[in-house]
C-alpha positions, -999 to +999 in steps of 0.1 A: -440+205-208-473+194-223-472+157-227-498+142-256-522+118-246-536+106-276-570+094-275-565+069-304-532+059-283-515+054-319-482+049-308-490+025-277-518+008-294-504+001-330-488-026-337-453-022-339-438-055-357-402-048-366-391-073-399-353-081-389-339-104-415-370-110-439-364-121-475-373-092-496-393-097-527-371-083-553-380-057-582-389-089-608-414-102-583-433-071-581-458-078-608-473-103-583-476-086-551-514-091-544-532-060-547-545-036-522-578-032-535-608-006-527-624-037-506-591-046-488-587-006-480-615-009-462-614-038-444-583-027-434-596+009-422-626-008-403-596-030-385-573-006-377-605+023-364-615-011-336-577-019-333-572+020-315-612+018-301-619+052-317-651+069-304-683+063-320-690+089-350-652+085-359-638+080-395-611+064-410-599+058-446-565+043-461-558+072-488-526+064-500-515+030-511-467+031-521-447+005-527-416+002-503-387-003-523-386-032-546-408-054-520-439-064-523-446-038-483-463-020-491-464+019-473-506+028-462-516+066-454-546+066-435-566+096-425-599+103-408-616+125-381-618+115-344-633+136-317-636+161-341-595+163-344-580+152-377-557+124-372-530+108-400-501+083-397-492+059-418-487+018-414-467-010-434-488-041-448-471-073-452-468-086-487-496-116-478-515-084-464-523-095-434-498-080-415-498-048-402-468-023-386-462+010-371-425+009-388-400-018-410-365-020-397-344-029-435-315-055-422-291-049-455-287-013-437-265+000-413-283+013-384-259+041-373-255+053-411-295+051-408-298+075-379-273+097-390-292+100-425-324+107-402-311+132-382-298+149-416-332+149-432-346+163-399-324+193-398-329+198-432-365+199-429-366+223-398-365+255-415-395+254-439-397+288-462-429+292-458-433+292-422-440+323-399-405+339-392-390+364-372-359+378-380-332+384-406-325+359-433-292+361-425-288+350-388-265+330-375-285+313-355-320+298-366-344+289-339-374+264-345-400+261-320-431+234-320-465+251-305-498+247-297-523+275-295-541+263-260-506+247-244-504+271-209-470+262-217-467+277-251-479+309-240-448+315-222-424+307-247-451+328-268-435+359-248-401+340-254-396+345-289-408+380-293-383+386-264-353+373-281-365+386-318-370+420-304-333+418-288-316+401-316-333+407-344-304+408-370-284+375-351-320+356-344-347+341-370-373+320-351-393+301-370-430+286-360-439+252-366-475+241-357-480+212-334-518+214-318-520+183-294-553+155-296-559+160-262-563+200-263-600+207-279-600+237-305-558+240-310-563+225-342-590+252-352-564+275-339-536+268-358-556+264-392-570+303-382-536+318-378-523+293-407-549+312-426-534+344-414-502+337-426-515+326-459-521+369-465-488+381-444-463+372-417-476+403-396-508+393-396-498+359-386-480+373-354-506+396-345-532+369-344-505+346-326-502+372-301-536+376-294-552+339-294-521+336-268-529+364-243-566+351-247-556+316-241-576+314-210-612+327-226-617+306-258-635+276-260-642+251-290-674+265-294-665+306-295-631+300-311-640+307-350-665+341-335-633+353-310-606+348-339-628+366-364-635+390-340-599+394-332-590+396-372-609+428-377-587+442-357-555+434-377-554+460-405-532+437-427-559+407-425-589+409-455-615+396-430-637+380-458-611+360-472-597+352-438-630+336-428-632+322-462-598+302-454-614+290-422-648+279-439-627+263-466-602+247-446-575+262-469-550+258-445-554+227-432-529+210-455-504+236-437-507+222-404-511+183-406-475+188-430-461+203-397-477+175-376-473+148-398-431+163-399-434+161-361-447+127-356-415+111-383-388+129-359-405+124-329-414+160-318-448+150-293-443+178-267-451+210-269-432+234-266-401+221-282-376+240-292-345+239-320-312+255-320-296+256-351-309+219-357-300+210-324-333+205-299-331+223-271-346+205-237-366+221-202-361+260-218-380+277-191-372+315-194-359+338-224-322+337-202-320+300-207-327+304-246-308+330-246-279+317-230-281+290-255-282+312-287-251+334-277-233+302-274-240+294-308-237+327-318-197+324-302-194+293-321-205+304-356-182+334-351-150+311-345-160+292-375-160+325-393-124+338-379-107+308-391 
């Protein structure tokens, strides 16, 4: 599996202050919360940029500020560009506007209940109706793969899912989620291009998906756009002019970012990562292994229906 080597070092270098036992500032004090001004946003952005040691030419800005419950803690959304790749993440700001934290832990909440709730939220969020999918909508087994077009292991995974889709078209539905890793120079661009194809049709997405993976070794950050447009010209389901406009306007960027945010929030950091009926599957190396897991799920579903 390809593990991400985040050049921004968001996970390892961001402050990870865990606020346990803090006395919250209740709603009555909301009006007295110190404001997060535009000037402060700029100062915080510059601080985080230095903290992460982002390269020259990078940009980073606080794009959204929201309250955390009835406290004076603030959730900051930071977005920017580093090494020509989009970056986005959340940080929490303490009530005195001094400390930044990657996470907040609420000591009033049972950790076990919180963990179960998060697991349920992840399961419900795995299946995205707008995501490219193969197989019947009434299938008893849902497979979700988080993939990166530049990842060599994902190329193998792409072959696996097409095999399984052809073998079990009625029993298995396979959804594709984007997770371009920062270590891969053209992965994000490829993700946005295929997402543009999906905006026109699912068939167009899967044909472009196959072409990108088949030609993975020939693609570079410099030639990707031209080659993608050439591939698009061979796909009858694509209006090439609309496709090119979508790429130029980055109209699909939000779709890719949504998948990345979901993955980050749920600890999905490697590609490919498979989920079968909401359960994360580790170490799948071939279609036979994945089919075995799928057939176990099918058998379990059959037993449940037979009760």
